[in-house]
C-alpha positions in Angstrom: 157.1 99.5 70.6 160.0 101.8 69.8 160.2 104.0 66.8 162.9 105.5 64.6 161.7 109.0 64.3 164.4 110.7 62.3 167.7 109.9 60.5 170.1 112.4 59.1 173.5 113.0 57.6 175.3 115.8 59.4 178.8 117.2 58.8 181.2 117.8 61.7 183.5 120.7 60.9 184.2 122.5 64.3 184.4 125.8 62.4 180.6 125.9 62.3 180.3 126.0 66.1 180.4 129.5 67.6 183.6 130.2 69.4 185.7 128.2 66.9 185.2 129.7 63.4 184.9 133.4 64.2 184.5 135.3 61.0 185.6 132.4 58.9 182.4 130.5 59.9 180.4 132.8 57.5 182.0 130.8 54.6 179.9 127.8 55.8 176.7 129.8 56.6 174.6 127.5 54.4 175.7 124.5 56.5 175.1 126.4 59.8 171.6 127.3 58.7 170.8 123.8 57.6 172.1 122.3 60.9 169.9 124.7 62.8 166.9 123.7 60.6 167.8 120.0 61.2 167.9 120.7 65.0 164.4 122.2 64.9 163.1 119.2 63.1 164.9 117.0 65.6 163.2 118.8 68.5 159.8 118.4 66.8 160.4 114.6 66.5 161.1 114.4 70.3 163.6 111.5 70.4 164.6 110.3 73.8 167.8 108.6 72.4 170.2 109.5 69.7 172.5 107.0 67.9 175.4 108.9 66.5 177.8 107.2 64.1 181.2 108.9 64.0 184.2 108.2 61.7 186.5 109.8 64.2 185.7 107.5 67.1 188.0 104.5 67.7 187.8 102.3 64.7 188.6 98.5 64.7 189.4 96.4 61.7 187.4 93.4 62.9 184.4 94.8 64.7 182.1 97.8 65.0 182.7 99.5 68.3 180.0 100.9 70.6 181.1 103.1 73.5 179.8 101.2 76.5 180.6 103.7 79.2 177.5 104.8 81.2 178.3 108.5 81.0 179.6 110.2 77.9 181.0 113.7 77.6 182.9 115.7 75.0 184.1 119.2 74.3 185.7 121.3 71.7 188.5 122.8 73.9 191.1 121.7 71.4 189.5 124.0 68.9 189.3 126.9 71.3 185.6 126.7 72.0 183.9 126.7 75.4 181.6 123.9 74.5 181.0 120.9 76.7 178.3 118.2 76.3 177.3 115.5 78.8 175.0 112.5 78.2 173.9 109.3 79.8 174.3 106.3 77.6 171.2 104.2 76.8 172.8 101.0 78.0 169.6 98.9 77.4 169.4 99.9 73.7 173.1 99.4 73.3 172.8 95.9 74.6 169.9 95.2 72.3 171.8 96.4 69.3 174.8 94.2 70.2 172.5 91.2 70.6 170.8 91.8 67.2 174.2 92.3 65.5 175.7 89.1 67.0 172.6 87.2 65.9 173.1 88.5 62.4 176.8 87.5 62.4 178.1 91.0 62.7 181.1 91.5 65.0 180.5 94.2 67.6 182.7 95.3 70.4 181.1 97.2 73.3 183.8 99.2 74.9 182.8 99.0 78.5 185.0 101.0 80.9 187.6 98.3 81.6 187.9 97.4 77.9 188.1 101.1 76.9 191.0 101.5 79.3 192.7 98.4 77.9 192.5 99.8 74.3 193.4 103.3 75.5 190.2 104.7 74.1 190.1 108.5 74.6 187.9 109.5 77.5 185.7 112.0 75.7 183.4 112.0 72.6 185.3 113.0 69.5 184.5 116.1 67.4 182.7 113.9 64.9 180.0 113.3 67.5 180.2 116.6 69.4 179.7 119.0 66.5 176.3 117.5 65.4 175.2 116.9 68.9 176.0 120.5 69.8 173.3 121.7 67.3 170.8 119.1 68.3 171.1 119.6 72.0 170.5 123.4 71.6 166.9 122.6 70.5 166.1 119.4 72.4 167.8 118.2 75.6 168.2 116.0 77.5 168.4 112.8 75.5 170.4 109.6 76.0 173.1 108.5 73.7 174.5 105.5 71.9 177.9 106.3 70.4 178.9 104.1 67.6 182.2 104.0 65.7 182.3 103.8 61.9 182.7 100.3 60.7 185.3 99.4 58.0 183.8 96.1 56.7 182.0 95.4 53.5 179.1 97.6 52.6 176.7 94.7 53.1 177.9 94.2 56.6 177.7 97.9 57.5 174.2 98.1 56.1 173.2 94.9 58.0 174.4 96.5 61.2 172.1 99.4 60.5 169.2 96.9 60.0 170.2 95.4 63.4 169.9 98.8 65.0 166.5 99.2 63.5 165.4 95.8 64.8 166.6 96.7 68.3 164.8 100.1 68.1 161.6 98.4 67.1 161.7 96.0 70.0 162.5 98.8 72.5 160.4 101.4 74.1 162.4 104.4 72.8 162.0 107.1 70.3 165.3 107.2 68.5 167.1 109.4 66.0 170.1 108.0 64.0 172.7 110.5 63.0 175.5 109.7 60.5 178.3 112.1 61.1 180.5 112.6 58.1 182.1 115.0 55.7 182.3 114.3 52.0 185.3 114.9 49.8 188.3 116.7 51.4 189.8 117.5 48.0 187.5 120.0 46.3 189.9 122.8 45.8 193.7 123.4 45.6 193.6 124.8 49.2 191.8 121.8 50.6 193.4 120.0 53.5 194.3 116.9 51.4 195.0 118.8 48.2 192.9 118.9 45.0 191.4 116.0 43.1 188.8 116.3 40.4 187.2 113.1 41.7 186.1 115.0 44.8 183.3 116.9 43.1 182.2 113.7 41.2 182.0 111.8 44.5 180.1 114.5 46.3 177.5 114.9 43.5 177.0 111.1 43.4 176.5 110.7 47.2 174.2 113.7 47.6 172.2 112.6 44.6 171.9 109.1 45.9 170.7 110.3 49.3 168.2 112.6 47.8 166.6 109.7 46.0 167.4 106.9 48.5 169.3 105.1 45.8 171.5 102.7 47.9 172.5 100.8 44.7 174.2 103.9 43.4 176.3 104.1 46.5 177.3 100.4 46.2 178.3 101.1 42.6 180.8 103.8 43.5 184.2 103.0 42.1 186.8 102.3 44.8 189.4 104.5 43.0 186.9 107.3 43.0 186.2 106.9 46.7 189.9 106.8 47.5 190.7 109.8 45.4 187.9 111.8 46.9 189.4 111.6 50.4 186.3 111.5 52.5 185.1 110.2 55.8 181.3 110.0 55.4 180.5 107.0 53.3 180.6 104.2 55.9 178.5 106.1 58.5 176.0 106.9 55.7 175.7 103.2 54.8 175.2 102.2 58.4 172.5 104.9 58.9 170.7 103.9 55.7 170.6 100.3 56.9 168.5 101.5 59.9 165.9 102.7 57.3 165.6 99.5 55.4 161.9 98.6 55.0 160.8 102.1 55.8 159.4 104.6 53.4 161.5 107.7 53.6 161.0 111.4 52.7 164.5 112.6 51.9 165.5 116.3 51.7 169.0 117.7 51.1 168.9 120.7 53.3 172.2 122.0 52.1 175.4 121.2 50.3 178.5 123.4 50.0 182.3 123.0 49.8 184.0 125.8 51.7 187.6 125.2 52.6 187.8 122.5 50.0 185.7 120.1 52.0 182.1 118.9 51.1 179.5 119.5 53.8 176.0 118.0 53.2 173.1 118.2 55.6 170.4 115.7 54.7 167.2 114.9 56.6 165.6 111.5 56.2 162.1 111.3 57.6 160.5 107.9 58.2 157.0 107.6 56.8 156.1 104.0 57.8 157.1 100.5 57.1 156.7 99.0 53.6 157.9 95.8 52.0 158.6 97.8 48.9 161.1 99.9 50.8 163.4 97.0 51.6 166.6 98.1 49.9 169.2 95.6 51.0 168.8 93.6 47.8 169.4 96.8 45.8 172.7 97.3 47.7 173.8 93.8 47.0 173.0 94.0 43.3 174.7 97.4 43.0 177.8 95.8 44.5 177.6 92.9 42.1 177.3 95.2 39.2 180.4 97.1 40.3 182.3 93.8 40.7 181.3 92.6 37.2 182.4 95.8 35.7 185.7 95.7 37.5 186.4 92.0 36.6 185.6 92.7 33.0 188.2 95.5 32.7 191.1 94.0 34.8 194.4 93.0 33.2 195.6 89.4 32.9 198.1 90.2 35.6 195.5 91.4 38.1 193.2 88.5 37.1 195.9 86.0 37.9 196.5 87.6 41.3 192.8 87.5 42.0 192.4 83.9 41.0 195.4 82.9 43.1 194.0 84.6 46.2 190.5 83.3 45.7 191.5 79.7 45.2 193.8 79.8 48.1 191.4 81.5 50.5 188.4 79.4 49.5 190.1 76.0 48.9 193.7 76.2 50.2 194.9 75.5 46.6 197.9 77.2 44.9 196.9 77.6 41.3 199.1 76.6 38.4 200.4 79.4 36.0 198.4 79.8 32.8 199.6 77.6 29.9 200.7 79.1 27.6 201.9 82.1 29.6 200.3 85.4 28.7 202.4 88.0 27.0 204.6 89.8 29.5 204.7 86.9 32.0 207.3 84.8 30.4 210.4 86.5 31.8 211.6 86.8 35.3 211.4 89.9 37.5 210.6 91.1 41.0 206.8 91.6 41.5 204.7 93.3 44.1 201.1 92.4 44.5 198.8 94.9 46.3 195.3 94.3 47.6 192.8 97.2 48.3 189.4 96.8 49.9 187.0 99.7 49.3 189.9 102.1 48.7 191.9 101.0 51.8 195.1 98.9 51.7 194.4 95.3 52.5 197.8 93.7 51.9 201.0 94.2 49.9 203.9 91.8 49.6 206.5 91.5 46.9 210.0 90.6 45.8 212.7 93.0 44.7 214.3 90.4 42.5 212.9 87.3 40.8 212.6 84.2 43.0 210.5 82.0 40.7 210.7 80.5 37.2 208.6 83.3 35.6 206.6 86.4 36.4 203.3 84.4 36.5 204.6 82.3 39.4 205.9 85.4 41.1 202.4 86.9 40.9 200.8 83.8 42.3 203.0 83.4 45.3 203.2 87.1 46.1 199.5 87.6 45.8 198.8 84.8 48.2 201.4 86.2 50.6 199.8 89.6 50.4 196.4 88.1 51.2 197.3 85.9 54.1 200.8 86.7 55.3 201.1 90.5 55.5 201.9 91.1 59.2 199.9 94.3 59.2 196.6 92.7 58.6 194.5 89.7 59.5 194.4 87.0 56.7 191.8 87.8 54.0 188.5 85.9 54.8 186.3 84.4 52.1 183.5 86.9 52.6 185.9 89.7 51.7 186.9 88.5 48.3 184.2 90.2 46.3 185.3 93.6 47.7 189.1 93.2 46.9 190.8 95.0 44.0 194.2 93.8 42.8 197.2 95.5 41.3 200.5 94.0 40.2 203.8 95.9 39.9 206.5 94.4 37.8 209.9 95.8 38.7 212.7 96.7 36.5 216.2 95.5 37.7 217.3 97.8 40.5 220.3 100.1 39.7 222.5 101.8 42.3 222.4 105.6 42.5 225.0 108.0 44.0 222.5 110.1 46.0 218.9 111.4 46.4 219.3 113.8 43.5 219.0 110.8 41.2 215.6 109.8 42.6 212.1 110.9 41.7 209.2 109.5 43.9 206.8 109.7 41.1 208.9 107.8 38.6 211.3 105.6 40.6 210.8 103.3 43.6 213.7 103.2 46.1 215.6 100.5 47.9 217.7 101.4 51.0 220.3 99.0 52.3 222.3 99.0 55.5 224.1 95.7 56.1 221.4 93.0 56.1 218.6 95.5 56.5 216.7 96.4 53.3 213.7 98.7 52.9 211.7 99.3 49.7 209.1 101.7 48.6 207.2 101.7 45.4 206.9 104.8 43.2 203.9 107.1 42.7 202.3 106.5 46.1 199.5 108.7 47.4 200.8 111.3 49.8 204.5 110.8 49.1 205.7 113.8 47.1 209.3 114.3 48.0 212.5 112.2 47.8 213.1 112.9 51.5 209.7 111.4 52.5 210.3 108.4 50.2 213.7 107.6 51.7 212.5 108.2 55.3 209.6 105.8 55.0 211.8 103.2 53.3 214.3 103.5 56.2 211.5 103.1 58.8 210.2 100.0 57.0 213.7 98.4 57.3 214.4 99.6 60.8 217.3 101.8 59.7 218.0 104.9 61.7 217.5 108.3 60.1 221.3 109.0 60.4 222.6 105.6 59.6 224.5 105.4 56.3 222.6 103.6 53.5 223.2 102.5 49.9 220.5 103.6 47.5 219.0 101.9 44.5 216.2 102.9 42.2 213.9 100.9 40.0 210.9 101.5 37.7 207.7 99.6 37.7 205.0 98.6 35.2 201.7 98.6 37.0 198.8 96.3 35.9 195.3 96.7 37.4 
C-alpha cells in the first residue's frame, strides 16, 4: 500500500534561492528559514515521489494537465541563478491518477511528448515547481516527480481531483509528498508588483487561518471579488492539495507567513496522522460553497438576477425566459446593455450592445446574458455544472456621444468606442489594469482589428453597473 507522507503549501519566489536574491533575499529570511525547516521534515518523511502542483505550468480551461514526459528538468537561468534540477517522472503513479480522475468525471490531459510539442508546452519545469523543489532536493534526493498544472474548474472539481490523487497513492506502492506551490496576495503594499489593494491582507489572513485549522469551508466561502482583488496564484493549488488529504487526520502548522515585496508568502506543513471518517471534508467544502452562493443571490440586483435566470434557464432547458411583468424600475426604457459573467474571479463571458436592439432593457439583458454565456468566441459555452459558480453584472450604457480627442476621455468614468469604416471596437470603463486613455484606446482598436496608426472616430459613454 502506498502512503501520503506529507503535504505542504510552499511559495515560489525565485528571490529566496541563493544566486537570485543577493542581499535582497534577507527581506524574505522568514520564508527561507521555513522552507529549510520544511525540507528537513520532508527528508525525515522519506518520500520516493513528489506531486508538485504549480500555477505557472501550462493551464488549460477544460482539463487539469499533468506533464507526461518521462524526464523533467528545470532551472532558474532566467533569474540569473546557476540552479538546475533533473527528475524522472513517476509514470505509473501518473497513469493511476489519470485513471482515478477519469473515473470520477474529472477531465485530465497527460501531456506526453508528442502532445506537449503540439501544444508548444515549454520544455522545462516552471519556476513555480523549481523553487520549492530546489529546497526539498537539498535535503532528500533523488525522488521521482509528478508535475501537475493548476486546474481552473470549480472548487469541488479541484478538490475531487485531489481525492483522486489520494486514491491513486493509496493503491500504489509509493511514499508520496504533495506540494501546492503558490504565492498569496500580490497586492499587499503600494510597491507590490500588481499595485496595492486592501483586500490583499484580508485574503491572506483568511487563507492562512483556514489552513492552520483545516477549515476547507472557509476557503469555499471566500468572496470572488475578494479573490480577484487580492491578485494571487495560490488558491487553486491549495484546494487540489487539500483534496488529497480528505479523510485523513492532519496536524497543520504554519511555519511562516510574511509579505516582503508586497507579495504574501506562506509556508505550511500538513502532516497526515491516519485515516478517519470524521476527517472527510468534501461535504464541508460543498456546504461552504452553497453558503456563499446563497449570500450572493440574496444581495444581487434585479438586473443581475434577471441575467442569471436567463442563463440558467437557457443552459439547463434551452428556454429563453420572458421579461418580468410588470417590468422592474429602470428596465422600462431602451439602452445598450453589456452582460458580464465571472467564474471565481475570472472572466467567463461578456457580450453587449452599444445601442438598444430590443423593446426594453429587460429583453436586452436576457438576450445579451445568454449570448455572453454560450456565444462569446473566447470561451466554451457555459455548462450546467458551472452555473452555481458564476457571478453576473449588467452595465446599462448611456447614449454614446462623439468626442474630439483623447483629452475628453477618462478610462475610470467613460467607456470608449472607436470606429474606422465598418470596424467598431468598444471598451467599458473602470476595468482592472486599464489606467490610461492610451491603454483604453489601444485595446479598443485591437478588439476591432484597427491598426494603431489608422484614423478613428471616438465616442464616449457612461454606464450604470448592477451586480
